[in-house]
C-alpha positions in Angstrom: -56.0 -138.2 1.8 -55.0 -139.1 5.3 -51.4 -137.7 4.9 -53.5 -134.3 3.6 -55.4 -134.5 6.8 -52.4 -134.3 8.5 -50.5 -131.9 7.1 -53.2 -129.5 7.4 -53.3 -130.2 10.8 -50.1 -129.3 11.2 -50.3 -126.0 9.6 -52.9 -125.1 11.6 -51.4 -126.0 15.2 -48.3 -124.4 13.4 -49.8 -120.8 12.7 -52.4 -121.0 16.0 -48.5 -121.4 17.7 -47.2 -118.2 16.0 -50.3 -116.5 17.0 -50.3 -117.4 20.4 -46.2 -116.1 20.7 -46.7 -113.1 19.0 -49.1 -112.3 21.1 -47.2 -112.9 23.9 -44.6 -111.3 22.5 -46.4 -107.9 22.5 -48.4 -107.8 25.7 -45.0 -108.6 27.2 -43.4 -105.5 25.8 -46.4 -103.5 26.7 -45.8 -104.5 30.0 -41.9 -104.0 30.0 -43.1 -100.4 28.6 -45.6 -99.6 31.4 -43.0 -100.8 34.0 -41.0 -98.7 32.6 -43.2 -95.2 32.6 -44.0 -96.6 36.3 -40.5 -96.4 37.5 -39.9 -93.2 35.8 -43.4 -91.7 37.7 -42.1 -93.2 41.1 -38.4 -91.6 40.3 -40.3 -88.2 39.2 -42.6 -88.5 42.4 -39.4 -89.8 44.5 -37.5 -85.9 43.4 -40.2 -84.2 43.6 -41.0 -85.0 47.1 -37.5 -83.4 48.2 -37.3 -81.1 45.7 -38.3 -78.5 48.4 -35.6 -79.1 50.8 -32.9 -78.6 47.7 -34.6 -75.1 47.5 -34.1 -74.9 51.1 -30.6 -76.5 51.3 -29.8 -73.8 48.8 -31.7 -70.6 50.9 -30.5 -71.6 54.3 -27.0 -73.2 53.7 -25.4 -76.8 53.4 -26.6 -79.8 55.4 -30.1 -77.7 55.7 -31.2 -81.0 53.9 -29.6 -84.0 56.0 -31.0 -82.1 59.5 -34.7 -82.2 57.6 -34.2 -85.7 56.3 -33.1 -86.6 59.6 -35.9 -84.6 61.5 -38.9 -86.9 59.9 -37.2 -89.8 60.4 -37.1 -89.7 63.9 -41.2 -89.2 63.1 -41.4 -85.8 62.2 -44.3 -85.3 59.7 -42.5 -84.4 56.3 -45.8 -82.6 54.7 -46.6 -80.7 58.3 -42.8 -79.7 58.0 -42.8 -78.9 54.1 -46.3 -76.1 55.0 -44.7 -74.7 57.4 -41.7 -73.6 55.6 -43.8 -72.8 52.8 -46.1 -70.5 55.7 -43.5 -68.9 57.5 -42.5 -65.8 56.6 -38.1 -66.4 58.5 -37.5 -69.2 57.4 -34.7 -69.0 58.4 -35.9 -68.7 62.4 -38.2 -71.4 61.5 -35.3 -74.2 61.2 -33.5 -72.4 63.8 -36.2 -72.8 66.1 -36.6 -76.5 64.8 -32.9 -77.2 65.4 -32.7 -76.0 69.3 -36.3 -77.2 70.7 -36.5 -79.2 73.4 -37.9 -82.1 72.0 -39.7 -83.4 69.1 -43.3 -82.5 70.7 -41.4 -79.1 70.7 -40.9 -79.4 66.6 -44.3 -80.3 66.0 -45.6 -77.0 68.5 -43.4 -75.2 65.3 -44.7 -77.2 62.7 -48.3 -77.4 63.7 -48.8 -80.9 63.8 -51.3 -81.2 66.5 -52.6 -84.2 66.3 -49.2 -85.5 66.7 -49.1 -83.8 70.3 -50.7 -86.3 73.2 -52.9 -84.5 75.5 -54.1 -81.7 74.1 -57.5 -80.1 73.4 -58.5 -78.7 70.2 -60.2 -75.4 71.9 -59.5 -72.2 72.4 -57.9 -71.5 75.7 -59.1 -70.0 78.4 -57.6 -69.5 81.8 -59.0 -71.0 84.8 -55.8 -70.6 87.4 -55.6 -68.9 90.6 -55.3 -65.3 90.5 -53.8 -64.4 93.6 -51.2 -66.5 96.0 -52.2 -68.4 99.0 -50.9 -69.0 103.0 -51.2 -71.7 105.4 -51.6 -70.0 108.5 -50.7 -73.1 110.7 -47.2 -73.4 108.7 -46.8 -69.5 109.9 -44.2 -69.1 106.8 -43.8 -67.1 104.0 -41.3 -69.2 102.2 -44.0 -71.8 102.5 -46.3 -69.9 101.3 -48.0 -70.8 97.5 -46.8 -67.5 95.4 -49.3 -65.8 92.5 -47.1 -66.8 89.9 -47.0 -70.5 91.3 -51.1 -70.2 92.3 -52.0 -69.8 88.0 -51.0 -73.2 87.4 -54.1 -74.5 89.8 -57.5 -74.4 89.8 -57.6 -74.8 93.2 -54.9 -75.5 95.8 -54.3 -76.9 99.9 -51.6 -77.1 101.9 -51.0 -81.0 102.6 -48.4 -82.9 104.6 -47.8 -86.1 103.3 -46.9 -89.0 105.6 -43.8 -90.7 105.8 -43.7 -93.5 102.8 -45.7 -91.4 100.1 -44.3 -91.5 97.0 -44.2 -88.7 94.4 -43.2 -88.6 90.5 -41.6 -85.9 88.3 -40.7 -85.9 84.5 -38.8 -84.0 83.2 -35.3 -82.9 80.8 -34.1 -81.1 83.0 -34.0 -79.9 87.4 -35.0 -83.6 89.1 -35.4 -81.5 92.5 -38.1 -78.5 90.6 -41.2 -77.4 92.2 -44.0 -80.0 90.1 -44.8 -82.9 91.0 -47.5 -85.6 91.4 -48.7 -88.6 93.6 -49.7 -90.9 90.8 -47.9 -92.3 88.2 -48.5 -91.3 85.2 -48.9 -93.6 82.3 -48.7 -91.9 79.5 -46.0 -88.6 78.3 -50.3 -86.8 77.5 -51.0 -87.5 81.2 -48.2 -85.2 81.0 -48.2 -82.3 78.5 -51.9 -82.6 78.6 -53.2 -83.5 82.1 -50.5 -81.6 83.9 -50.1 -79.0 81.3 -46.3 -79.4 80.6 -46.0 -76.9 77.3 -42.8 -78.7 75.2 -41.1 -75.5 75.3 -40.3 -76.0 79.2 -39.6 -80.1 79.5 -38.2 -82.3 77.2 -39.7 -85.5 79.2 -36.6 -87.1 79.0 -36.4 -88.4 82.7 -38.4 -89.9 85.1 -37.9 -88.8 89.4 -39.0 -90.9 91.8 -39.0 -89.2 95.7 -39.8 -90.7 99.1 -41.0 -89.3 102.1 -38.6 -90.5 104.8 -40.0 -91.9 108.1 -40.8 -89.7 110.8 -41.1 -86.9 108.3 -43.7 -85.0 106.4 -43.3 -83.0 103.2 -45.2 -79.7 102.8 -46.7 -79.5 99.5 -49.8 -77.6 97.9 -51.6 -79.9 96.0 -54.9 -78.7 93.9 -55.9 -79.6 90.2 -53.8 -78.3 87.6 -55.1 -75.0 85.6 -55.0 -74.8 81.6 -52.5 -73.3 79.6 -51.6 -72.0 76.3 -50.3 -75.2 74.2 -46.9 -72.4 73.4 -46.2 -68.2 72.6 -49.3 -66.9 71.1 -51.3 -70.2 70.5 -55.0 -69.9 71.4 -56.2 -73.3 70.3 -55.3 -75.6 70.7 -54.1 -75.7 74.5 -53.3 -78.0 77.4 -56.1 -78.5 78.7 -55.1 -79.5 82.5 -57.4 -81.6 84.8 -54.9 -83.9 86.8 -54.0 -83.4 90.7 -50.7 -81.8 90.6 -48.2 -80.7 93.5 -46.5 -77.7 94.3 -43.2 -78.3 96.7 -42.0 -74.6 97.8 -38.3 -73.8 97.5 -37.7 -74.3 101.0 -38.4 -78.2 101.6 -36.3 -78.8 98.1 -33.0 -78.7 100.4 -30.1 -80.3 99.9 -31.5 -83.6 101.6 -34.6 -83.4 99.9 -32.2 -83.8 96.4 -30.3 -86.9 97.7 -33.1 -88.4 97.9 -34.6 -88.3 94.1 -33.9 -91.5 92.3 -34.4 -91.2 88.7 -36.0 -94.9 87.5 -37.6 -95.7 84.2 -39.9 -93.6 82.1 -43.7 -95.3 82.0 -44.3 -95.0 78.8 
């Protein structure tokens, strides 16, 4: 009787482990199939995500996809880029604009990626700049006047003489000795783009300069609150709000002696 009982128990355990093995085998098969299916879905999504680039490569020429991929790798929003090409009336013109843009911020203007341009105001642009130029009687020199075209960049402006030792700052990608400066060192690119209302089309924001007024000299400038600016041509909303204090230096004071004292320093961001 004992041997029959032992044999019965043995058969039970054999069948139990056979069933357990079969269940594990079925589960593993389902898992493998599921993983394979997931891999197929992922691969399909990858192919679909770049299909629009392939279409542009076909219509705009070899190298287009590579350019688009590079821009995305450098921080351009892929979804916004895709949408911009889908909406534009001329894909070739949009591509050319992106190729010749001053910076990634300028590219973002072309694809309407407003969330990634710091300092902007998401409301309608309304001009608030001065409508006429200004003169300073004590200077008595038309070359030191604030012309109307420059006055339009100010809400208000006053003639000032900056004393020796005063430092002024300029962010640009072009002329180190240009006309517009600030007395306050900007802490972010948003202060430059939005606060001093610099369109990304005008500047690539790659260089930072400082000028110190020499001893026993003064620097004649126009100082005032920066006026609003549109963020780009034919764009009303968003806009550049301005509001920071800026300086305009007449070309007469930006002579060769001035230029030699302009120094490049590291960008503060």
